[in-house]
RODO-2510 file (C-alpha; in nm, 4 decimals, decimal comma):
residues 300
     n   res          X          Y          Z
     1     x    -1,4041     5,2315     0,1293
     2     x    -1,5355     5,0316     0,4082
     3     x    -1,8437     5,2541     0,4618
     4     x    -1,8923     5,2634     0,0662
     5     x    -1,9245     4,8560     0,0621
     6     x    -2,1320     4,8754     0,3699
     7     x    -2,4035     5,0217     0,1499
     8     x    -2,3852     4,7808    -0,0920
     9     x    -2,4201     4,3767    -0,1491
    10     x    -2,2777     4,1575    -0,3626
    11     x    -2,6157     4,1097    -0,5952
    12     x    -2,5811     4,4646    -0,6553
    13     x    -2,3149     4,4680    -0,7858
    14     x    -2,3219     4,1321    -0,9949
    15     x    -2,6716     4,3688    -1,1560
    16     x    -2,4787     4,6716    -1,2184
    17     x    -2,1921     4,4585    -1,4214
    18     x    -2,5052     4,2986    -1,6438
    19     x    -2,6306     4,6762    -1,6692
    20     x    -2,2859     4,8205    -1,7687
    21     x    -2,2622     4,5121    -2,0070
    22     x    -2,5965     4,5124    -2,1469
    23     x    -2,7062     4,8866    -2,1455
    24     x    -3,0216     4,7413    -2,1517
    25     x    -3,2844     4,6912    -1,8384
    26     x    -3,4722     4,3595    -1,9952
    27     x    -3,1968     4,1825    -2,1548
    28     x    -2,9613     4,2553    -1,8045
    29     x    -3,2830     4,0652    -1,6582
    30     x    -3,2263     3,8039    -1,8577
    31     x    -2,9044     3,7637    -1,8057
    32     x    -2,9420     3,7316    -1,4553
    33     x    -3,2454     3,5172    -1,4974
    34     x    -3,4624     3,8045    -1,2806
    35     x    -3,7680     4,0169    -1,3378
    36     x    -3,7348     4,3707    -1,5055
    37     x    -3,9100     4,5003    -1,2203
    38     x    -3,6561     4,3268    -0,9705
    39     x    -3,3619     4,4932    -1,1626
    40     x    -3,5567     4,8294    -1,2149
    41     x    -3,5464     4,8295    -0,8733
    42     x    -3,1998     4,7217    -0,7831
    43     x    -3,1169     5,0065    -1,0363
    44     x    -3,2538     5,2642    -0,8307
    45     x    -3,0788     5,1236    -0,4914
    46     x    -2,7427     5,1431    -0,6981
    47     x    -2,7961     5,4890    -0,8373
    48     x    -2,8621     5,5918    -0,4238
    49     x    -2,5318     5,4428    -0,3336
    50     x    -2,3164     5,6039    -0,5968
    51     x    -2,5195     5,9283    -0,5991
    52     x    -2,5311     5,9064    -0,9861
    53     x    -2,7839     5,8003    -1,2307
    54     x    -2,5498     5,5364    -1,3633
    55     x    -2,7436     5,4462    -1,7260
    56     x    -2,9883     5,7293    -1,8863
    57     x    -3,2550     5,6629    -2,1484
    58     x    -3,0808     5,6983    -2,4822
    59     x    -3,2559     5,5985    -2,8156
    60     x    -3,1361     5,2456    -2,8726
    61     x    -3,1199     5,1249    -2,4958
    62     x    -2,9291     5,3300    -2,2157
    63     x    -2,6114     5,5167    -2,1658
    64     x    -2,3799     5,4888    -1,9273
    65     x    -2,3024     5,8119    -1,7272
    66     x    -1,9237     5,8987    -1,7055
    67     x    -1,9548     5,7616    -1,3882
    68     x    -2,0682     5,4427    -1,4785
    69     x    -1,7671     5,4373    -1,7866
    70     x    -1,5367     5,4765    -1,5047
    71     x    -1,7071     5,1784    -1,2973
    72     x    -1,7171     4,9274    -1,5607
    73     x    -1,4042     4,7705    -1,6166
    74     x    -1,2516     4,7665    -1,2884
    75     x    -1,6385     4,6169    -1,1397
    76     x    -1,5904     4,3684    -1,4095
    77     x    -1,2544     4,2617    -1,3015
    78     x    -1,3152     4,2523    -0,9373
    79     x    -1,6052     4,0324    -1,0127
    80     x    -1,3835     3,8272    -1,2280
    81     x    -1,1369     3,7372    -0,9425
    82     x    -1,3964     3,7259    -0,6683
    83     x    -1,5775     3,4447    -0,8892
    84     x    -1,2465     3,2622    -0,9320
    85     x    -1,1422     3,3050    -0,5915
    86     x    -1,4581     3,1103    -0,4854
    87     x    -1,4675     2,8264    -0,7472
    88     x    -1,4467     2,5014    -0,6456
    89     x    -1,0856     2,3625    -0,6285
    90     x    -0,9627     2,2070    -1,0065
    91     x    -0,9382     1,9019    -1,0207
    92     x    -0,5457     1,8011    -0,9521
    93     x    -0,3492     1,7063    -1,2274
    94     x    -0,0607     1,5101    -1,1809
    95     x     0,1135     1,5139    -1,5511
    96     x     0,0909     1,9190    -1,4882
    97     x     0,1802     1,9347    -1,1611
    98     x     0,5015     2,1391    -1,0028
    99     x     0,4375     2,0793    -0,6398
   100     x     0,7550     2,0998    -0,4189
   101     x     0,6624     1,8300    -0,1748
   102     x     0,8370     1,8895     0,1824
   103     x     0,7726     1,6033     0,4312
   104     x     0,9490     1,5027     0,7426
   105     x     1,0633     1,1437     0,8252
   106     x     1,3322     0,9452     1,0134
   107     x     1,5797     0,7361     0,7911
   108     x     1,3490     0,4637     0,9253
   109     x     1,0660     0,6107     0,7848
   110     x     1,2178     0,7394     0,4850
   111     x     1,3182     0,4051     0,3822
   112     x     1,0024     0,1978     0,4876
   113     x     0,7694     0,4437     0,3538
   114     x     0,9002     0,7127     0,1217
   115     x     1,1022     0,5133    -0,0630
   116     x     0,8386     0,2786    -0,1981
   117     x     0,6403     0,5703    -0,3128
   118     x     0,9417     0,7191    -0,4860
   119     x     0,8948     0,5315    -0,8282
   120     x     0,4909     0,5719    -0,8317
   121     x     0,5227     0,9500    -0,7297
   122     x     0,7881     1,0288    -1,0473
   123     x     0,6347     0,8163    -1,2753
   124     x     0,2893     0,9954    -1,2323
   125     x     0,4092     1,3595    -1,1518
   126     x     0,7590     1,4190    -1,3134
   127     x     0,7412     1,8021    -1,2786
   128     x     0,6965     1,8090    -0,8887
   129     x     1,0030     1,7695    -0,6417
   130     x     1,0148     1,5858    -0,3221
   131     x     1,2040     1,7383     0,0099
   132     x     1,2508     1,4782     0,2685
   133     x     1,3807     1,6967     0,5591
   134     x     1,4634     1,5177     0,9317
   135     x     1,1836     1,4548     1,1604
   136     x     1,1811     1,7255     1,4505
   137     x     0,9122     1,5707     1,7009
   138     x     0,8723     1,8498     1,9469
   139     x     0,8167     2,1582     1,6787
   140     x     0,6419     1,8653     1,4121
   141     x     0,2654     1,9890     1,4923
   142     x     0,4063     2,3712     1,4368
   143     x     0,5675     2,3052     1,1174
   144     x     0,2528     2,1530     0,9806
   145     x     0,0751     2,4409     1,0813
   146     x     0,2425     2,6859     0,9504
   147     x     0,2746     2,5551     0,6026
   148     x     0,6689     2,4561     0,6557
   149     x     0,5568     2,0875     0,5781
   150     x     0,2962     1,8786     0,3906
   151     x     0,2753     1,5400     0,5485
   152     x     0,5399     1,3670     0,8515
   153     x     0,5719     1,0072     0,9498
   154     x     0,5712     0,9049     1,2721
   155     x     0,5291     0,6569     1,5321
   156     x     0,1790     0,6595     1,6455
   157     x     0,2505     0,6616     2,0326
   158     x     0,4349     0,9667     2,0102
   159     x     0,2202     1,1617     1,7147
   160     x     0,1137     1,5158     1,8088
   161     x    -0,2647     1,4307     1,8943
   162     x    -0,4384     1,7455     1,6849
   163     x    -0,2985     1,6364     1,3504
   164     x    -0,5120     1,4796     1,1007
   165     x    -0,4038     1,0387     1,0876
   166     x    -0,3848     0,7686     0,8647
   167     x    -0,2528     0,4344     0,9841
   168     x    -0,0125     0,3435     0,7144
   169     x     0,1833    -0,0222     0,8870
   170     x     0,2049    -0,2193     1,2322
   171     x     0,5857    -0,2940     1,2674
   172     x     0,7292    -0,5522     1,4535
   173     x     1,1095    -0,6195     1,6231
   174     x     1,3442    -0,9242     1,4975
   175     x     1,6968    -1,0037     1,6024
   176     x     1,9586    -0,9100     1,3418
   177     x     2,2977    -1,0121     1,2856
   178     x     2,5875    -1,0507     0,9807
   179     x     2,5367    -1,3553     0,7861
   180     x     2,6563    -1,6394     0,9550
   181     x     2,7373    -1,5251     1,2877
   182     x     2,8916    -1,7775     1,4989
   183     x     2,6349    -1,7418     1,7851
   184     x     2,2770    -1,7444     1,5619
   185     x     2,3449    -2,0672     1,4134
   186     x     2,0155    -2,1479     1,5802
   187     x     1,7740    -1,9352     1,8165
   188     x     1,9490    -1,7988     2,1420
   189     x     1,7863    -1,8600     2,4585
   190     x     1,6953    -1,5557     2,6624
   191     x     2,0136    -1,5889     2,8932
   192     x     2,2270    -1,6228     2,5329
   193     x     2,0576    -1,3265     2,4260
   194     x     2,1863    -1,1341     2,7323
   195     x     2,5419    -1,1690     2,6841
   196     x     2,5837    -1,0994     2,3089
   197     x     2,7080    -0,7520     2,1985
   198     x     2,4006    -0,5208     2,1161
   199     x     2,3603    -0,2249     1,8587
   200     x     2,1010     0,0319     1,9094
   201     x     1,9553     0,3274     1,7360
   202     x     1,8889     0,6390     1,9959
   203     x     1,7215     0,9029     1,7552
   204     x     1,8265     1,1175     2,0650
   205     x     2,1954     1,0400     2,0114
   206     x     2,3902     0,8792     2,3268
   207     x     2,0952     0,6418     2,4382
   208     x     2,1836     0,2898     2,5157
   209     x     1,8438     0,1926     2,6480
   210     x     1,5300     0,1446     2,4269
   211     x     1,1928    -0,1104     2,4609
   212     x     1,4102    -0,4317     2,4704
   213     x     1,5674    -0,3054     2,7691
   214     x     1,2518    -0,2131     2,9135
   215     x     1,0933    -0,5572     2,8822
   216     x     1,4366    -0,7099     3,0425
   217     x     1,4247    -0,5263     3,3417
   218     x     1,0936    -0,6595     3,3801
   219     x     1,1911    -1,0219     3,4274
   220     x     1,4979    -0,8761     3,5908
   221     x     1,7297    -0,8925     3,3021
   222     x     1,9324    -0,6824     3,1010
   223     x     2,1623    -0,7348     2,8105
   224     x     2,4985    -0,6067     2,6441
   225     x     2,4914    -0,2602     2,4641
   226     x     2,7831    -0,1658     2,3331
   227     x     2,6817     0,0679     2,0510
   228     x     2,4781     0,4098     2,0341
   229     x     2,3768     0,5311     1,6798
   230     x     2,1792     0,7998     1,5490
   231     x     2,0727     0,6285     1,2326
   232     x     1,9674     0,2838     1,0573
   233     x     2,1875     0,3184     0,7862
   234     x     2,5160     0,3119     0,9516
   235     x     2,3727     0,0339     1,2455
   236     x     2,3041    -0,1786     0,9071
   237     x     2,6607    -0,1525     0,7919
   238     x     2,8416    -0,2205     1,1448
   239     x     2,6091    -0,5397     1,2139
   240     x     2,7475    -0,6378     0,8799
   241     x     3,1147    -0,5637     0,9706
   242     x     3,1611    -0,7074     1,3230
   243     x     2,9425    -0,9664     1,5602
   244     x     2,6936    -0,7133     1,6708
   245     x     2,3493    -0,7810     1,7178
   246     x     2,0482    -0,5740     1,7380
   247     x     1,6855    -0,5850     1,7435
   248     x     1,5312    -0,3819     1,4315
   249     x     1,2069    -0,3273     1,2668
   250     x     1,1303    -0,5988     1,0136
   251     x     1,0765    -0,3470     0,7568
   252     x     1,4081    -0,1844     0,7825
   253     x     1,5943    -0,4773     0,5969
   254     x     1,5596    -0,4849     0,2491
   255     x     1,5452    -0,7623     0,0186
   256     x     1,8734    -0,8615    -0,0616
   257     x     2,0284    -0,7767     0,2789
   258     x     2,3994    -0,9510     0,4003
   259     x     2,1940    -0,9389     0,7208
   260     x     2,0552    -1,2372     0,8684
   261     x     1,7153    -1,2227     1,0472
   262     x     1,6732    -1,4428     1,3524
   263     x     1,3644    -1,4573     1,6013
   264     x     1,4454    -1,3165     1,8948
   265     x     1,3691    -1,5086     2,2757
   266     x     1,1792    -1,2184     2,3559
   267     x     0,8616    -1,0931     2,2182
   268     x     0,8420    -0,6754     2,2133
   269     x     0,5668    -0,4657     2,1415
   270     x     0,5607    -0,3368     1,7666
   271     x     0,4873     0,0059     1,7000
   272     x     0,2259     0,1435     1,4384
   273     x     0,3655     0,3781     1,1781
   274     x     0,1057     0,7043     1,0869
   275     x     0,0793     0,9503     0,8318
   276     x     0,0011     1,3012     0,9363
   277     x    -0,1263     1,6225     0,7923
   278     x    -0,3101     1,9344     0,9114
   279     x    -0,6538     2,0189     0,9226
   280     x    -0,5722     2,3034     0,6512
   281     x    -0,4495     2,0661     0,3719
   282     x    -0,7019     1,7693     0,4093
   283     x    -0,9501     1,9122     0,1738
   284     x    -0,6458     2,0143    -0,0905
   285     x    -0,6966     1,7986    -0,4002
   286     x    -0,3480     1,7914    -0,4379
   287     x    -0,2673     1,7051    -0,0978
   288     x    -0,5129     1,4142    -0,1373
   289     x    -0,3534     1,2775    -0,3953
   290     x    -0,0170     1,2813    -0,2457
   291     x    -0,1494     1,0742     0,0664
   292     x    -0,3435     0,7949    -0,1692
   293     x    -0,0152     0,7871    -0,3804
   294     x     0,1916     0,7217    -0,0317
   295     x    -0,0653     0,4793     0,1341
   296     x    -0,0932     0,2755    -0,1856
   297     x     0,2816     0,2047    -0,2295
   298     x     0,3009     0,1230     0,1395
   299     x     0,0227    -0,1286     0,1062
   300     x     0,1623    -0,2831    -0,2034
***
């Protein structure tokens, strides 16, 4: 088969398809926007390649040979399929889409990025589904490359360098505790801050040190971290039910929260949240639409 294909080029096969449909060199030439002599030359090459006359003179045009009749339908279907395969991607219609989007995020990313985008996605593309998977940084690049994920949301400083990215927002830290906390009727001093009982989110599990501790250590100070949890949701519930305090990303607290926000007595470096995807989906119309919906929802 490979030897047969090497003897032909695509233009010859297109010409043969037109000749078999029209059974007339002049009409085939007009259909192909070629001159009649050019089509005659191509027909001669086709006869040589197939070792068959293909089309013979007849009383009203040309008559296909038995070999030509065998070729006509499969050749036409193959060229139609090839044309469909290489045609430009159709415009994405969210109202008719049935995609299943698979995205990775921490609970922080899910609540600050996906939650604001959810209503917009459901209204515009009701036939789609959204699967939110746990963010696994060590294998994130591979998951996106192999198509296990369409999007991921990650802090910029930890994001794989070989992925497409779009900054979504810059985050800052605030001091959070239950409303009416007896030690937070005013902004605490740095010394008072260190004596409070703190809780921390440790995504890897079991850690009692974070960005706050690094800043304090640079000043020769330390705080009392008495609770380490893997998720923000449990931490918020723990803060509301105790006198624990925590340094949390400001966007984590939604309107109507039972927790109060106090300006901390030290400044922590914030972080930038990114939307990440693989190059293979960069120009896909459906994926472009999804990225714009997420970015617009976060910016709103």
